[in-house]
Residue frames relative to the residue before (quaternion, step in Angstrom):
aa qw qx qy qz dx dy dz
X 1.0000 0.0000 0.0000 0.0000 0.00 0.00 0.00
X 0.4205 -0.7253 0.4895 0.2397 3.54 -0.81 1.04
X 0.6688 -0.4961 0.3714 0.4106 3.54 -1.30 0.32
X 0.6229 0.5417 -0.3293 0.4584 3.58 1.06 -0.77
X 0.6616 0.4988 -0.3061 0.4688 3.57 0.94 -0.87
X 0.6432 0.5144 -0.3268 0.4636 3.59 0.99 -0.78
X 0.6452 0.5176 -0.3240 0.4591 3.59 1.00 -0.78
X 0.6163 0.5458 -0.3436 0.4519 3.60 1.11 -0.61
X 0.5441 0.6320 -0.3965 0.3838 3.58 1.18 -0.47
X 0.5580 0.6078 -0.3905 0.4083 3.60 1.14 -0.51
X 0.6892 0.4719 -0.2771 0.4749 3.57 0.86 -0.95
X 0.6724 0.4772 -0.2962 0.4821 3.56 0.95 -0.87
X 0.6408 0.5267 -0.3200 0.4579 3.58 1.02 -0.80
X 0.6404 0.5102 -0.3215 0.4757 3.59 0.99 -0.82
X 0.6403 0.5193 -0.3239 0.4642 3.59 1.03 -0.76
X 0.6571 0.5018 -0.3113 0.4685 3.60 0.94 -0.86
X 0.6557 0.5010 -0.3115 0.4712 3.60 0.93 -0.87
X 0.6482 0.5048 -0.3206 0.4715 3.59 0.96 -0.83
X 0.6497 0.5088 -0.3200 0.4655 3.60 0.98 -0.79
X 0.6475 0.5087 -0.3229 0.4666 3.60 0.96 -0.80
X 0.6668 0.4921 -0.2931 0.4767 3.57 0.90 -0.94
X 0.6622 0.5117 -0.2957 0.4608 3.56 0.94 -0.89
X 0.6280 0.5305 -0.3330 0.4619 3.58 1.03 -0.75
X 0.6467 0.5090 -0.3149 0.4728 3.56 0.99 -0.83
X 0.6755 0.4835 -0.2990 0.4696 3.60 0.91 -0.89
X 0.6159 0.5247 -0.3500 0.4721 3.61 1.05 -0.65
X 0.6470 0.5111 -0.3194 0.4671 3.57 0.91 -0.88
X 0.6584 0.4952 -0.3086 0.4754 3.60 0.96 -0.82
X 0.6390 0.5251 -0.3287 0.4560 3.61 0.97 -0.78
X 0.7077 0.4500 -0.2475 0.4852 3.56 1.10 -0.73
X 0.6900 -0.5248 0.2619 0.4241 3.59 1.27 0.10
X 0.5349 0.6149 -0.4219 0.3971 3.61 1.20 -0.05
X 0.5604 -0.5850 0.4610 0.3621 3.56 -1.21 0.51
X 0.1099 0.8608 -0.4943 0.0508 3.60 0.91 -0.98
X 0.7492 -0.4251 0.1930 0.4698 3.58 0.73 1.17
X 0.3402 0.7487 -0.5087 0.2548 3.62 1.19 0.25
X 0.6671 0.5030 -0.3091 0.4543 3.60 1.02 -0.71
X 0.6629 0.4722 -0.3038 0.4953 3.60 1.29 -0.07
X 0.4302 0.7036 -0.4528 0.3388 3.57 1.31 0.14
X 0.3585 -0.7654 0.4884 0.2169 3.64 -0.62 1.04
X 0.2145 0.7715 -0.5576 0.2190 3.53 0.23 1.34
X 0.5912 -0.5177 0.4503 0.4239 3.59 -1.21 0.31
X 0.6768 -0.5512 0.3029 0.3825 3.62 -1.03 0.74
X 0.6783 0.4949 -0.3153 0.4424 3.61 0.88 -0.86
X 0.6631 0.4732 -0.3035 0.4943 3.60 1.04 -0.72
X 0.6107 0.5539 -0.3443 0.4491 3.58 1.04 -0.74
X 0.6380 0.5226 -0.3262 0.4620 3.59 0.98 -0.83
X 0.6586 0.4976 -0.3070 0.4737 3.59 0.95 -0.84
X 0.6231 0.5375 -0.3329 0.4603 3.58 1.04 -0.79
X 0.7258 0.4413 -0.2486 0.4655 3.57 0.77 -1.02
X 0.6477 0.4912 -0.3162 0.4890 3.61 1.20 -0.45
X 0.4153 -0.7343 0.4379 0.3106 3.58 1.34 0.03
X 0.0371 0.8056 -0.5793 0.1187 3.53 0.92 1.02
X 0.5650 -0.6378 0.3975 0.3406 3.63 -0.86 0.89
X 0.6055 0.5527 -0.3597 0.4455 3.60 1.06 -0.65
X 0.6817 0.4710 -0.2907 0.4785 3.60 0.95 -0.83
X 0.6138 0.5271 -0.3546 0.4687 3.60 1.01 -0.72
X 0.6536 0.4992 -0.3097 0.4772 3.58 0.94 -0.87
X 0.6476 0.5182 -0.3312 0.4500 3.59 0.97 -0.79
X 0.6114 0.5390 -0.3562 0.4570 3.60 1.08 -0.62
X 0.6441 0.5060 -0.3207 0.4757 3.58 1.01 -0.77
X 0.6437 0.5111 -0.3187 0.4721 3.58 0.98 -0.83
X 0.6809 0.4787 -0.2925 0.4708 3.60 0.91 -0.90
X 0.5965 0.5381 -0.3603 0.4742 3.59 1.10 -0.61
X 0.6673 0.4914 -0.3012 0.4717 3.60 0.89 -0.92
X 0.6403 0.5173 -0.3232 0.4669 3.59 1.00 -0.80
X 0.6404 0.5185 -0.3232 0.4653 3.59 1.05 -0.74
X 0.6151 0.5265 -0.3471 0.4733 3.60 1.04 -0.72
X 0.6427 0.4967 -0.3148 0.4911 3.57 0.97 -0.87
X 0.6304 0.5471 -0.3257 0.4441 3.59 1.02 -0.80
X 0.6231 0.5232 -0.3376 0.4732 3.58 1.00 -0.77
X 0.6715 0.4993 -0.2981 0.4593 3.58 0.89 -0.94
X 0.6618 0.4962 -0.3086 0.4697 3.60 0.92 -0.90
X 0.6510 0.5148 -0.3234 0.4545 3.59 0.90 -0.89
X 0.6797 0.4750 -0.2944 0.4752 3.58 0.91 -0.85
X 0.5897 0.5765 -0.3641 0.4328 3.59 1.14 -0.59
X 0.6337 0.5396 -0.3391 0.4384 3.60 1.16 -0.45
X 0.7900 0.3088 -0.1487 0.5084 3.59 1.18 -0.43
X 0.6709 0.4770 -0.2999 0.4821 3.61 1.18 -0.26
X 0.6230 -0.5773 0.3718 0.3747 3.61 -1.06 0.65
X 0.6433 0.5348 -0.3387 0.4307 3.61 0.97 -0.74
X 0.5555 0.6243 -0.3807 0.3958 3.59 1.24 -0.34
X 0.5202 0.6435 -0.4110 0.3825 3.59 1.24 -0.32
X 0.5993 0.5705 -0.3569 0.4335 3.61 1.22 -0.40
X 0.6285 0.5067 -0.3321 0.4878 3.60 1.25 -0.34
X 0.5291 -0.6390 0.4408 0.3426 3.62 -0.84 0.89
X 0.5012 -0.6948 0.4375 0.2733 3.55 -0.75 1.12
X 0.6382 0.5322 -0.3407 0.4398 3.61 0.94 -0.79
X 0.6299 0.5248 -0.3280 0.4694 3.57 1.05 -0.76
X 0.6602 0.4944 -0.3054 0.4758 3.58 0.93 -0.87
X 0.6370 0.5202 -0.3276 0.4651 3.59 0.99 -0.78
X 0.6468 0.5190 -0.3150 0.4617 3.57 0.93 -0.88
X 0.6850 0.4832 -0.2851 0.4647 3.58 0.86 -0.96
X 0.6995 0.4816 -0.2986 0.4354 3.60 0.73 -0.99
X 0.6984 0.4587 -0.2859 0.4692 3.58 0.87 -0.90
X 0.6245 0.5315 -0.3444 0.4569 3.60 1.01 -0.75
X 0.6857 0.4689 -0.2867 0.4772 3.58 0.84 -0.96
X 0.6451 0.5327 -0.3247 0.4411 3.58 0.95 -0.85
X 0.6849 0.4757 -0.2831 0.4739 3.57 0.86 -0.97
X 0.6548 0.5144 -0.3203 0.4517 3.59 0.90 -0.89
X 0.7058 0.4661 -0.2819 0.4528 3.60 0.83 -0.94
X 0.6300 0.5027 -0.3378 0.4861 3.59 1.03 -0.68
X 0.6394 0.5132 -0.3252 0.4712 3.61 0.98 -0.82
X 0.6351 0.5218 -0.3269 0.4664 3.60 0.99 -0.79
X 0.6791 0.4992 -0.3002 0.4466 3.58 0.89 -0.89
X 0.6651 0.4895 -0.3008 0.4772 3.58 1.05 -0.71
X 0.5484 -0.6298 0.3889 0.3891 3.55 1.01 -0.76
X 0.3756 0.7509 -0.4706 0.2712 3.57 1.25 0.19
X 0.7644 0.3511 -0.1907 0.5061 3.61 1.03 -0.73
X 0.7800 -0.3627 0.1661 0.4821 3.59 1.11 0.60
X 0.7664 0.2073 -0.1292 0.5941 3.57 0.87 -0.87
X 0.4666 0.7019 -0.4726 0.2572 3.57 -1.22 0.17
X 0.7955 -0.3516 0.2265 0.4386 3.48 -1.40 0.09
X 0.6843 0.5000 -0.3028 0.4359 3.59 0.80 -1.00
X 0.6966 0.4735 -0.2767 0.4626 3.59 0.77 -1.01
X 0.6494 0.5237 -0.3170 0.4511 3.57 1.00 -0.84
X 0.6682 0.4888 -0.3027 0.4722 3.57 0.91 -0.91
X 0.6432 0.5196 -0.3298 0.4555 3.58 0.95 -0.83
X 0.6687 0.4845 -0.3033 0.4755 3.59 0.96 -0.81
X 0.7084 0.4788 -0.2730 0.4410 3.59 0.83 -0.98
X 0.6945 0.4372 -0.2814 0.4974 3.61 1.13 -0.50
X 0.5402 -0.6542 0.3865 0.3617 3.60 1.26 -0.06
X 0.4345 0.6978 -0.4678 0.3248 3.59 1.24 0.03
X 0.7766 0.1209 -0.0484 0.6163 3.57 1.08 -0.79
X 0.0882 -0.8523 0.5137 0.0447 3.59 0.38 1.22
X 0.4783 -0.6533 0.5014 0.3050 3.58 -1.14 0.62
X 0.6703 -0.4331 0.3628 0.4812 3.60 -1.24 0.04
X 0.6020 -0.6188 0.3652 0.3482 3.61 -0.90 0.88
X 0.6740 0.5091 -0.3130 0.4342 3.60 0.98 -0.74
X 0.7541 0.3419 -0.1975 0.5248 3.62 1.25 -0.25
X 0.2750 0.8127 -0.4849 0.1697 3.59 1.23 0.29
X 0.6910 0.4814 -0.2983 0.4492 3.61 0.76 -0.98
X 0.6705 0.4915 -0.2964 0.4701 3.57 0.90 -0.91
X 0.6714 0.5019 -0.3021 0.4539 3.59 0.85 -0.95
X 0.6426 0.5165 -0.3200 0.4668 3.59 1.01 -0.77
X 0.6532 0.5080 -0.3090 0.4689 3.58 0.94 -0.89
X 0.6905 0.4721 -0.2834 0.4691 3.60 0.88 -0.93
X 0.6217 0.5304 -0.3453 0.4615 3.60 1.05 -0.67
X 0.6316 0.5192 -0.3351 0.4682 3.60 1.02 -0.73
X 0.6566 0.4968 -0.3089 0.4760 3.58 0.93 -0.89
X 0.6576 0.5025 -0.3187 0.4620 3.57 0.93 -0.82
X 0.6659 0.5172 -0.2960 0.4489 3.56 0.95 -0.90
X 0.7747 0.3750 -0.1851 0.4743 3.58 0.95 -0.87
X 0.7858 0.2886 -0.1625 0.5223 3.62 1.12 -0.50
X 0.7856 0.3896 -0.2258 0.4244 3.57 0.36 -1.23
X 0.6862 0.4807 -0.3100 0.4494 3.62 0.78 -0.90
X 0.6635 0.4681 -0.3363 0.4770 3.65 0.87 -0.74
X 0.6193 0.5444 -0.3448 0.4486 3.60 1.03 -0.75
X 0.7009 0.4507 -0.2807 0.4763 3.60 0.85 -0.94
X 0.5956 0.5410 -0.3657 0.4679 3.61 1.11 -0.55
X 0.6565 0.4943 -0.3059 0.4808 3.60 0.91 -0.90
X 0.6737 0.4986 -0.2967 0.4578 3.57 0.82 -1.00
X 0.6679 0.4960 -0.2964 0.4692 3.59 0.93 -0.85
X 0.6383 0.5118 -0.3247 0.4746 3.57 1.02 -0.78
X 0.6270 0.5231 -0.3368 0.4689 3.59 1.04 -0.70
X 0.6531 0.4954 -0.3175 0.4766 3.60 0.92 -0.86
X 0.6643 0.5016 -0.3099 0.4594 3.60 0.91 -0.89
X 0.6383 0.5141 -0.3240 0.4725 3.59 1.02 -0.76
X 0.6336 0.5151 -0.3280 0.4751 3.57 1.01 -0.79
X 0.6586 0.4976 -0.3031 0.4761 3.59 0.99 -0.82
X 0.6297 0.5284 -0.3290 0.4648 3.57 0.99 -0.82
X 0.6541 0.5116 -0.3087 0.4638 3.58 0.94 -0.88
X 0.6460 0.5129 -0.3218 0.4648 3.59 0.94 -0.84
X 0.6651 0.5077 -0.2993 0.4585 3.57 0.95 -0.88
X 0.6461 0.5100 -0.3100 0.4758 3.56 1.04 -0.78
X 0.6398 0.5125 -0.3237 0.4725 3.58 1.01 -0.78
X 0.6415 0.5349 -0.3270 0.4421 3.58 1.01 -0.80
X 0.7072 0.4384 -0.2697 0.4846 3.61 0.95 -0.81
X 0.6657 0.4899 -0.3068 0.4720 3.60 1.14 -0.56
X 0.7425 0.4028 -0.2208 0.4875 3.60 1.09 -0.66
C-alpha cells in the first residue's frame, strides 16, 4: 500500500468511527441501552441518562445527526466529490475534531487516560459515596472510550494532514 493510500485511511477511518458512534447514539435514541450505562458522567447526569430524560433522548438524536454529518465530512476528504467543499473549511473541521478528540482521550477535557489512571490508582479519589461507580466507569473509559476517541481523533488528524499536504503539493 502506497503512502498516499495509507494517508487516505484517515478519512475512511474517521467515517467508520463516526458511523459506529452514530449507530450507538441512534440505538440509544430509540431506547436501547447500547453502552449508555458505561458513559462516564457524574452520577446525577447518569441517572437522568438511564431514566431516558427527554433532554438526553434529544441529545442522542442531535449526536446521531452530527455523526451522519461527520461521515459525510470524513468522506469528503477522500472522495472526488469532496473537491466541491472548500478545502480550508475541511481543514478547519478535520484538525479541530482531531485535536479535540485526542485531547479528550488524553484527559485534557476532563475524561481520558490521565484522569482514569489518577482515579484508579487513588491519586485522585472520587467522592466516597460514588467510589464503586466511578471506578467502574473509569475502567470502561480507560479500556473503551479513551482508546476509541484517540483512534477517531488520529483519523481526523490524518485526514487533515493529508488535505494540507495535497494543498501544498497542488
